[in-house]
C-alpha positions in Angstrom: 23.2 -2.0 -3.9 20.3 -2.6 -1.2 19.0 -6.3 -1.0 15.2 -6.3 -0.4 13.0 -8.5 0.8 8.8 -8.4 -0.1 6.3 -10.0 1.2 2.1 -9.9 0.8 0.2 -11.5 3.4 -3.2 -10.2 1.9 -5.2 -7.1 0.6 -2.5 -4.0 0.8 -0.7 -5.8 3.8 2.7 -5.6 3.1 6.4 -7.0 4.6 9.1 -4.9 3.4 12.7 -6.0 4.7 15.5 -4.2 3.4 18.9 -3.8 5.8 17.9 -4.3 9.1 13.9 -2.6 8.6 11.2 -4.6 8.7 8.2 -2.2 7.3 5.0 -2.9 7.3 2.0 -1.8 4.9 -1.5 -1.4 6.2 -2.3 -4.0 8.6 -4.7 -6.4 8.2 -4.8 -10.1 9.9 -8.5 -10.6 11.2 -10.1 -13.7 10.1 -12.6 -14.0 6.5 -16.2 -13.4 6.9 -17.1 -9.8 8.7 -18.8 -7.2 7.1 -17.4 -3.7 7.3 -19.1 -0.5 6.5 -17.6 2.5 4.5 -19.4 4.7 5.0 -22.6 6.5 3.1 -24.1 3.2 2.7 -21.1 1.1 1.2 -20.1 -2.0 3.3 -18.0 -5.3 1.8 -17.1 -8.1 3.8 -13.7 -9.9 3.7 -13.3 -13.5 1.9 -9.8 -14.5 3.1 -7.6 -14.3 5.7 -4.0 -13.1 6.1 -1.5 -15.4 4.0 0.5 -15.3 7.7 -0.6 -14.9 10.9 -0.1 -11.5 13.1 1.5 -14.6 15.5 4.0 -15.5 13.2 4.5 -12.1 11.9 8.3 -11.1 14.0 9.1 -7.8 15.4 7.8 -4.6 13.2 9.9 -1.8 13.5 7.6 0.8 10.9 4.3 0.9 9.8 3.3 2.7 6.5 -0.9 3.2 7.4 -1.9 4.6 3.9 -5.0 5.7 5.8 -6.6 4.5 9.4 -10.6 5.0 8.1 -11.0 1.9 6.4 -11.1 -2.2 7.5 -9.9 -3.3 4.2 -6.6 -1.2 5.6 -6.6 -1.2 9.3 -8.6 -4.3 10.8 -9.2 -5.2 14.9 -6.0 -7.3 14.3 -4.4 -5.0 13.1 -4.9 -1.8 15.1 -4.6 -3.7 18.1 -0.5 -4.6 16.4 0.2 -0.9 16.4 0.4 -0.8 20.2 3.5 -3.5 18.9 5.5 -1.0 17.0 7.5 1.9 17.9 6.2 4.2 14.7 3.2 4.6 12.5 3.7 7.1 9.9 0.0 7.6 8.7 -2.7 10.9 7.5 -2.9 14.2 9.4 -6.1 13.3 10.2 -5.2 9.8 11.2 -2.8 11.2 13.3 -6.0 12.6 15.7 -8.1 9.6 15.4 -5.3 7.5 16.8 -4.0 6.9 20.0 -0.6 5.3 19.4 2.5 6.8 21.5 4.2 7.7 18.0 2.5 8.3 14.8 3.9 10.9 12.6 1.1 12.4 10.2 2.1 13.5 7.3 0.5 15.7 3.8 1.9 15.1 0.4 4.9 15.6 0.3 5.8 15.9 3.8 8.7 13.6 4.7 10.6 12.2 8.2 13.4 10.6 8.6 13.2 7.1 10.9 16.5 5.8 12.3 17.4 2.1 13.9 20.8 1.3 15.1 22.6 -0.7 12.4 20.3 0.5 9.5 20.3 2.9 7.8 18.3 5.6 7.8 15.3 6.0 6.3 13.5 8.9 4.5 9.6 8.3 3.9 8.2 10.8 2.1 4.0 10.8 1.3 2.9 11.4 -1.9 -0.6 11.7 -3.2 -3.8 9.6 -3.1 -7.7 10.2 -3.9 -9.0 6.9 -3.1 -11.8 7.5 -5.7 -13.2 10.3 -8.0 -12.9 13.5 -8.3 -15.0 15.7 -5.4 -14.8 12.5 -3.6 -12.0 13.5 -1.0 -15.1 14.9 1.9 -16.6 11.3 1.5 -14.0 8.8 1.0 -11.8 10.7 3.7 -7.4 11.3 3.0 -5.0 8.5 1.9 -1.4 8.8 1.0 1.8 6.5 -0.8 4.8 6.6 0.7 8.4 6.9 -1.4 11.0 5.2 0.8 14.5 6.5 0.4 17.6 5.2 2.6 21.6 5.0 1.5 22.5 1.9 -0.4 19.8 2.4 -3.1 20.7 2.1 -6.2 17.9 1.9 -8.4 15.6 4.7 -7.0 12.8 4.9 -4.6 10.7 2.1 -3.7 6.8 3.6 -3.8 3.7 2.9 -2.2 0.6 3.3 -4.0 -1.8 3.5 -1.4 -5.9 3.1 -1.9 -6.1 5.7 -5.2 -7.2 5.7 -8.1 -5.0 6.9 -11.2 -5.0 10.6 -11.5 -2.5 13.8 -11.3 -1.3 13.8 -8.4 0.6 10.2 -8.4 1.2 11.1 -11.9 3.4 14.1 -9.9 5.4 10.9 -8.6 7.3 10.8 -11.7 8.2 13.8 -11.9 9.5 13.9 -8.5 11.8 10.5 -7.9 13.5 7.3 -10.1 11.2 5.0 -9.3 12.7 1.7 -8.7 10.2 -0.4 -7.2 6.9 0.4 -7.6 4.1 -1.2 -5.3 0.7 -1.5 -7.1 -2.8 -1.4 -4.8 -4.9 -2.8 -7.7 -8.6 -4.2 -7.7 -10.6 -1.9 -9.1 -12.9 -1.2 -6.1 -16.4 -0.7 -6.8 -19.6 -0.6 -5.0 -23.3 -1.1 -6.1 -24.3 2.3 -4.0 -22.1 3.8 -6.5 -22.2 2.7 -9.4 -19.3 2.6 -12.2 -16.8 4.7 -9.4 -13.8 4.0 -9.1 -11.6 3.5 -5.3 -8.8 1.9 -6.5 -6.4 1.8 -9.9 -7.4 -1.2 -11.9 -4.3 -2.8 -14.0 -5.3 -1.0 -16.9 -4.1 2.2 -15.2 -1.7 0.5 -14.1 0.0 0.1 -17.2 -0.4 3.1 -18.2 1.3 5.1 -15.0 4.0 2.0 -15.2 4.6 3.7 -18.2 5.3 6.8 -17.3 7.2 5.6 -14.3 9.1 3.1 -15.8 10.4 1.3 -12.4 12.5 -1.2 -12.4 10.0 -3.5 -10.6 6.4 -3.3 -10.4 4.6 -5.1 -7.3 0.5 -5.3 -7.7 -1.2 -5.7 -4.4 -4.9 -5.4 -2.9 -6.3 -7.2 -5.8 -7.8 -10.1 -3.6 -9.3 -11.1 -0.7 -12.6 -8.6 -0.5 -16.5 -8.6 -2.1 -15.3 -5.0 -3.5 -12.1 -5.9 -5.6 -13.3 -5.9 -8.6 -10.7 -7.0 -10.4 -8.9 -9.8 -9.4 -5.2 -11.4 -9.5 -6.1 -13.2 -13.0 -7.7 -10.9 -14.8 -5.2 -8.1 -13.4 -1.8 -10.6 -15.2 -4.0 -11.3 -18.1 -3.7 -7.2 -18.6 0.0 -6.1 -17.0 1.4 -9.4 -18.6 0.3 -8.8 -22.0 1.8 -5.3 -21.8 4.6 -3.7 -22.8 5.6 -3.9 -19.0 5.1 -7.1 -18.5 8.7 -8.2 -18.1 9.0 -5.7 -14.9 5.8 -7.3 -13.0 6.4 -9.4 -10.3 3.4 -11.2 -8.6 4.5 -12.1 -5.1 2.7 -15.6 -4.0 1.2 -14.7 -0.5 3.3 -15.4 2.6 6.4 -15.8 0.7 9.0 -13.4 1.0 10.6 -12.7 -2.0 14.2 -10.4 -3.0 14.9 -7.9 -4.8 17.4 -5.4 -6.0 17.1 -2.1 -5.5 
């Protein structure tokens, strides 16, 4: 049985420590205030900084980058820190855009194995993500999630959804894997220019998906820190904690490591 420590740094940025590995998702470490452009007239402003400064983060073995082309998943400081890690796993188009010395680009259901002395081999499987409504792929670009497996894992894979709406691709995760821990990117992202269309899951979507996946632990992230996040922590908590999944939901305090068993 593995003991995992998970720390929410802000937005989609999570530190996962397991059996000697230190894994970071979607690095965002810029201070608040900057306006970012996401294409086709969609803009947003960062509202809060990271709960842990990059200088205090410590060494990172591996970065899991769901996509490289949006500033709320890879900002200036996050992009700079990539040079300090030995491997980055991201999308196939992301591999072409990044200049890091060791970038692995994965399409959905591709996998790669990483090794580290004194730690179990880590298998990373890319999972489908759709960062918007049907047909939005050419506009919003490629995104993936990640399923992590390693020796000693007893309760199922640790799955990180990435920025995605609820669609058949994420439902298929539950058909292919026994999910022990699910890290859901929420926020119900919307932009004025695209009206009612959403670009990430809401808490209501998480309940529906969680009912299918039946993970032991659900970890919500990606619900605060940016203007385009439209369902904040309190609103998401009201939905999730009062659902049948309520006892499975783990709300992280930013910057505080929390242990779980996987």
